[in-house]
N, C-alpha and C positions, 0 to 999 in steps of 0.2 A: 260532619250534616252536611246535606246540600240544602240549602236557600232557592227561593223561588224570588231573581233578580228584581223581576215587576214589584213582587212584595215590600220588596226593603226599600226601593223606590219610594215607592206610594208611600211608604211608614214616614221617611224623611221629611218627604213634599209634605205629609199634613201634621211636620211638626213635633213627630213622635221622637223618642230616645232609641237608639238603636244599643245593644250589648256587643260585646265584646268579641263574641259565634261570628256574628251579622256582620259586623264589621271587617271581622278575617276570611271570611268567604268571600265576601265581596272584593277586597282589595286583591289578595293572593288569587282569584282566579282570573282577575284583569292580570295581573304581573306574568302570571302561566297561561295565557291567551287564551282563556276558557270563559271570557267574556266579551263580550264583541265591545269594542268604545263608544257607539250609540248609547248601551246601555250604562257606561259609566259616566261618561258625557253628563247625561239626565241625571246622575248620581249627585253628581261635583254641584250640577246647577241647580240641584234638590239643598244640597247640602248649604252653598253659598248663600241660597235666601234663608234658609232656618235655622243655620248655626249647629254648634254642637256642644253639650256640655264640657265641661274641665274633666267628667270621668271619661266621657264619650274621644276626647283627644290624648288622653292619657292612653285611654287602651288603643288608639290607632299608634301613637310615637311607639308603643312596644311593640306592636305587629311592624311596623317600620324596622324597628331595631331587629328584630327575631328572624326577620330576612335576610339582614345583613353575616358578615366575617367580621366580629367584633373585634377592635384591638385593644389588645390590654396592657397595662402595665405595675407596676407591681404598686401597692397601694401606700407605700408608703413615701412615693413620690409626691411632688406636689405640683401634679400633671393640673393645670388652667389653661383657657383657652377665650379670645373672644370672638363676637361673629358682629357685623354690621349691618344694618337692613339697606345701606346702598345708600351711596349721593354723587354727587360730580367734586372730583379734583380728593376722593377718600382712600387716603395711599398711607392712612396711619396703621393699618397689620405690619407694614413693613420696618416700620420704625418700633414697633409696639412689642412686637415678636422679642427683638433681640435688645431690648431696652427689659423685660421682666424675665429672659433667661439672664441677662448679667448679673439679677436681683435675683437669682436663684430659682428662679421658677422653670417647668418644666415644659415648655408647649406645643402640644404637636396638634399643628392648624392643618386644616383642612380650609383647602380655599376654594372660591370658582373665578367663573370669567364673565366679563362685561358683558350687558347685554342691551338692548334700550340706548338709554340716556346714560345710564349707571358705569362706572368702568370694573375690570376686573380686578384683583392683587394678581392671580397667575399671569393676564396678559401683560401687568404693568413688571413681576418677574422675568419672562421671557422676553422681554426686549433687553436682555442682559443677556450680552454671548454666552453663550453656553451653559445657562441656568437651564434645570432639569426641574420638573414639577412632576415628572412622573416615577417616580420611587416604588418601588415593590413594598409589600407589606414587612419584610426585614428591615429593609435599609430605611425604612420611615423609625419603627420602633429603636433602633440602631441609632440613631442617629439622635433622635431627642433623648434618650439617654447617656450619648459619649458629651454631646454640645450643648443639650437642654432645648434646642426648638428644631420643628424640622416644618417647610409648609409645604404643602402639594395639593395635588387636584384630586376628586373624588374618583374612587376605581368602580369598576362593574360592580363590585362584588360588597361597595358601601350600600346600605339602604336603598336594594334594586328597585324595591315597591315605591318608594318616592319619586327616583330616577325616574320611572313608567310614569308615575300618574301626575306627576311636573311636566313634564312632554304633553300630555292632554289637558292639563291646564291653562296651558298657554297658550292653546290655539281656540279656548272655551271660552275666554272673558273670566277664568274664575283663580286665576294668579293671586289675588289680593283677597282671598278669602282667610282671616286671623286664625281661625283653628286649623287651616289646614297648612299656614305659612307656619305658627307654631309647633304644629308634628314634624316638618319637614328640619327648622333649625336644630330642634330638640335631639330629634335621635340621632340625626347627623354630629353631634356635640358626644351626646352618650357613644356612639359607636365607634369615634375616632378615639376615646380614651380618656377624655378631659373631664377631672369630677370636679372640678368650679367651672364655671362659666358668668359673664360680663356680656352684656347686651348693648351694642350700642346704639338705640333706635333714634333713629335721624326722623323731622319733623320740617316739613317746608316743602318752596317750592320746586326745590331740588331730589326730594324723596318721594319714595313710593308713598308714603302716609304723610299724607300734606296738613293734619288738623289734630290738636292734642287730644281731643276725645277719641278718635279711633287709637289713638297710639298708646295709651291709660288703657284701652281695653287690649291689646294686645299685648301689654307686659304684663297687666293682670293674667292673663291665659300664661306665659311663658313662666311667670315667679309659682304659679298655683301647679300647671305641670312639673317644674323643676322639683319642687314640693313633692310630689306622686309618685315624683322618679328616683328622690334620693341624690340629685342634682344640686348643689349649692348655686344657686342666680341673685348676681345683681342687674340694674338696669341705669345704664344712664343717657337720659335723654338731651338729644344737640342741636340744634339750629340747625339746617341745610338749605337756607333762602340765599347764602352766599356761598362759592365755594368754595371748598378748603384748601388751604394753605392757596398759592402764587399759582400751581401749575393743574394743568389738567391735560393729561396726553399720559401715554405710556412711558417710554423713555425720561422726558418730562419729568414726573413725578418720582423715577428714580434718581433723577439728580436731584429732588429739592430733597430727596428723601435721605441724600448722602452729606447734601450740605447741611441739615436739620440734625445728623448724628456727626457731625465736623464742632458742633455748636451754635452754628446759626439761630436767632431766634426768630421763627417765623412763630407770630406770640399764638391765632387760631390752632395752626397743628401741634402749638406744643402745651396748649390749653385742656386740649381733649385726650390727646396721647398719654400727658401726664395721672389725669383723671382716670383713667379707662386704667392705666398700668396700677396706681395706687389700692383700686380694686380689686384688682387680681391678684395684689400681692397681698391682701384684706381676706378676703375669701379663702387663698390658699394658705393662709396662716401664715406666710414668711414673712408677714408684720403684724405686733403687735394691736398696733392704732393708726390712725391715721398721719399720726407725724412723723411716727417710724418711717412708715410708708411711701411719706413726700420727701424726707428726707433720700431715701436707699434709690430714689427712683431719681430725685437730680443730681446724686453722688453722681451714678453710673452715666448719668445723658455728659455731666461737666469734664469728669474722669475721661471719658471716649473710651470706657470699657462695652458700656455697646456699640460703638463702633465697633471694636473689634468682635464683637460677638455678631456682631452681622456681616464683616469681615470671614470670618468662619463659616457662617451660616453658605453665604456663595461658593468658600471654597469646598464646603461638604456636598454640594450639589451639581458642581461640576461649572459651576459659573465663573468669570474673570472677574476678582477680586481688586485687581489693578484700578475699576472703574473707581474705588472710595478715593483713589489718588487722584486719578487721572479721569475725572469722569468725560474728556471730549473721545473717548473710547467708544461712549455711548452712542447708538445711533442717532443723527442727526438728521432732519430735514433742510432743503436746500432755501426757502425761501422765507422770511420773516416780513408779514405784513400788519399794518399799524389797524389798529383799532380804535375809533374816534367819536368822542363825543357829541350827540347830536344837538346838544344843548347844555347852557349853564342852570347848575344848582346843584341839589341834592338827591345823592341815589337813593329810589324810595322802594323801590323792587327790584331785583335783578330773577330773569327768569329761568331759572338754572337748567329746566328740566328743558327746555328749546336750546339752550346753549349745548347742554350734552349731545343731541338731536341732531343738531348742526354741526358739529365736529365729528360726527358718523360722517359726513360728505366728505372728509378728509381721510378718511380711514384710519380717524384716532380712536376710532369705539365700531363695536358692530351692531350690526342690521339682525344677523341671525346667526345661530352657533357657527354657522360656514365662516362666515365672512374671515376675506382675509385682511390685515392690520398693516397698516406703515407705523410702525414702532416709534418714529421720530416725531412723525405731525401730534401737534395741541394745538394748547394756547398757553400763554400768559396773562392769568386775569387777578391782579394784584389788590383790585379793590373792592368792599361790601358796601352792603348797605347803610348809610348814613353817611360817607363821604362825598367831601365837595367836591364839583369838576365844574370847568369851565368849556362853554361851548367848543368844539374842535381840539379837545386833549385829548391825549393818548390815555386807552381806559385800559390797554394790553394790546396784544401782537397774538397772529395766528402765526404758526410755524406749520408748513407744506411741505410736498413734493409737488404740486399742479395750483399754479398759480392763477386760475381763472377758477376755481375751487375755490380754492384759498381768500380771492378776494368776495365770492359770494358769500360764506363763512363768516367773513371777519363783519360783512354790511349786518347779517344776521346776530350777528353777537351783539350789533353795537346796539341796535333793535329789541333786543333783550333787556338791556339798559332801562329801565324806567326812571324819567328824572326830572324831580318835584322845585316849583322854585320858594316851596316851602322847607325849611329847617326840617330835617328826619332824623331821629337820636337815632346812635347805633342800638347794635342789637346784642342779648345775651348769647354766649356761642352754649351754655348747659341749664336747660331751664329745671332743671332735677335729677337727682339722684336717689334712686328705691334700692336699698339694700336690706333685707329683713333681719341675716344674717350675722350682724352686726351686733 
């Protein structure tokens, strides 16, 4: 059936609910170049301000999925994945996937690239010499079946309507529409073949979502859409007011992942990774209860079976697994520049978003999808909100290949740390966990 796009735009602009046929007409026509960008842009803006019901979001998710080549695994496989809403220093997927696979899970993980102030899992993995993220459909499925884990990028065939719409959202200030975020996340995860999904919903200065109220709304959309789509979903609300772990930057974060899998206790990385892993084991019924999940996760980290699984992952996707024992084979920067505290006191606030954008200037991140990265550049930032520093103390280091730019970035990062002369309490990393499936 053919509709008048203007009437549909007007309907949503006036706060009315669109049915599945109306939504399918608009989004399919846009994907097939039968609807001009200016009309879809107008519709997206109307949707941004008027929102969508859970039923509309579920319909849109189905439309996205039905436009896609679906990846299917046998129903008896314990497929489970994780999605993060993005942060600074968030390298969790790279250690989480081998941990869960070592515990018996099957992780068909389709990840993205960094953009703006947040890093991307694919960029980090591609800093490993030889690592391929462009496996084809059969390679991806067979690898998940064989070793339990594969991490690749989104192909042209996976939810193409979402791909087309996302590009327009990026230039029309509608990226942070919660209904569109929900449909985008859920459609990709269902299309990749994962039956269970844990969301790491980050809140704070380094996250796209800055406040708990907005996070609660997004979590509610994700959980209810998952229920409508027969997808088991759990949500962990985590703190992004401090960079996660110690390093930010592509090969630097790979180095940190290797150190962690070798048994180095990196407190915040360990806490969030273990919490996500435990929820993934519970959702996929690999563990019967939280205590069993906790024991399984800790054991495979401690006895290095997770490290062995990571080596398997690297070898399977063409990466040089020698880096796990010889990390000096990773790309490294020429210069190391100190970041020094401006004042004495307690760290009251860290503007993680500003840090992420500052690091783009030394090509540790992307300003657009075509940006060329310097894989060895980045920063070492071990301090968190609530830590005590003295004036001129070293807050961390910048690693770069351009000395002038590096000094400028070090100064910007120093100014991103707000220091108070009043004692500041440490913050919790995990705010709450919502798993209605237990």
